[in-house]
C-alpha positions in Angstrom: 1.4 16.8 -4.6 1.4 13.1 -3.7 4.8 11.3 -4.1 5.6 7.8 -5.2 6.5 6.4 -1.8 8.8 3.6 -3.0 10.4 5.5 -5.8 13.7 3.9 -6.8 12.7 0.5 -5.2 10.1 -0.7 -7.7 11.2 -2.9 -10.6 9.3 -4.7 -13.4 9.3 -8.5 -13.9 12.4 -8.2 -16.1 14.3 -6.6 -13.2 14.4 -3.1 -14.7 13.8 -0.2 -12.4 10.6 1.6 -13.0 10.8 5.4 -13.5 8.4 7.7 -11.8 6.6 10.4 -13.8 4.1 13.0 -12.7 0.9 13.8 -14.6 -0.6 16.8 -12.9 -0.4 16.1 -9.2 -0.5 12.3 -9.5 2.6 10.1 -9.5 2.9 7.1 -11.8 5.4 4.2 -12.0 6.3 3.8 -15.7 6.7 0.2 -17.0 8.2 -0.3 -20.4 6.1 -3.1 -22.0 8.1 -3.7 -25.2 8.1 0.0 -26.1 4.6 0.7 -24.8 5.0 2.8 -21.6 2.3 1.8 -19.1 1.6 4.4 -16.5 0.6 2.7 -13.2 -0.8 5.0 -10.5 1.9 4.9 -7.7 -0.7 5.1 -5.0 -2.1 1.7 -6.1 1.3 0.0 -6.0 2.4 1.8 -2.8 -0.8 0.8 -1.0 -0.2 -2.9 -1.9 3.4 -2.7 -0.5 2.3 -0.8 2.6 -0.5 -3.3 3.3 2.1 -6.2 3.0 4.3 -4.5 5.6 1.2 -3.9 7.8 0.4 -7.6 7.8 3.9 -8.5 8.9 3.7 -6.0 11.8 0.3 -7.0 13.0 0.4 -8.8 16.3 4.1 -8.0 16.9 3.8 -4.3 17.8 5.0 -4.9 21.4 8.1 -6.8 20.5 8.9 -4.4 17.6 8.4 -1.3 19.8 10.7 -2.7 22.5 13.5 -3.7 20.0 13.3 -0.4 18.1 13.6 1.5 21.4 16.6 -0.6 22.4 18.2 0.1 19.0 18.0 3.8 19.5 19.2 3.5 23.1 16.0 4.8 24.6 14.2 1.8 25.9 12.2 3.6 28.6 8.5 3.0 28.8 7.5 6.3 27.2 9.6 5.8 24.1 8.3 2.2 23.7 4.8 3.5 24.0 5.4 6.2 21.4 6.9 3.7 18.9 4.0 1.3 19.5 1.5 4.1 18.8 3.3 4.9 15.5 3.2 1.2 14.5 -0.6 1.1 15.3 -1.3 4.3 13.3 -0.3 2.8 9.9 -2.8 4.8 7.9 -1.5 8.1 9.3 2.1 7.0 8.5 1.1 6.1 4.9 -0.5 9.5 4.4 2.6 11.2 5.6 4.8 9.1 3.3 2.6 9.9 0.3 3.2 13.5 1.0 7.0 13.3 1.5 8.2 9.9 0.0 10.9 7.9 1.7 14.0 10.0 2.4 16.8 9.7 -0.2 19.2 8.3 2.3 16.8 5.6 3.3 16.1 4.6 -0.3 19.8 4.4 -1.0 20.3 2.2 2.0 17.4 -0.1 1.0 18.8 -0.4 -2.5 22.3 -1.1 -1.1 21.0 -4.0 1.0 19.0 -5.4 -1.9 15.5 -4.4 -1.0 13.4 -4.6 -4.2 9.7 -4.6 -5.2 8.6 -6.5 -8.3 5.5 -5.3 -10.2 3.8 -6.8 -13.2 2.3 -4.8 -16.1 -1.1 -4.8 -14.4 0.3 -2.9 -11.5 0.2 -5.9 -9.1 3.0 -6.5 -6.7 4.3 -10.0 -7.4 7.2 -10.1 -5.1 8.9 -8.1 -2.3 12.6 -8.9 -1.8 13.5 -8.2 1.8 16.9 -9.1 2.9 17.1 -10.4 6.4 20.0 -10.9 8.7 20.8 -14.1 10.7 21.9 -14.0 14.3 25.5 -14.0 13.1 25.0 -10.9 11.0 25.2 -12.7 7.7 22.7 -11.4 5.1 20.1 -13.9 3.9 17.5 -13.3 1.2 13.9 -14.1 2.0 
């Protein structure tokens, strides 16, 4: 069964969290449109979000790989290469996430820092709130 990758992080344009429901083996984000419950296939929404992340990563794989390796304390050439390969295999990563979803701890952390995806009643992603951090460690909202 495919999971809603960004479950718990998707909100409607009125800033209400969208529930996830399963019909058969398919996940749907449910948007309450003045009492009418619109079921939006999660894969369509999740794909839009994933593609937005992919565009941000493109062209920065080397830097991101190096920084990620440094953050985990393993900045040797093999770890950097492995991380770079994972960044380049975005489609494989997306498939794996649709099978497992984002782990609960990661979703909780993303919620805690204010990460939020806004979706309209057509199922279009209209905004992705991604907190960022300045060099001084202060949180800024993009």
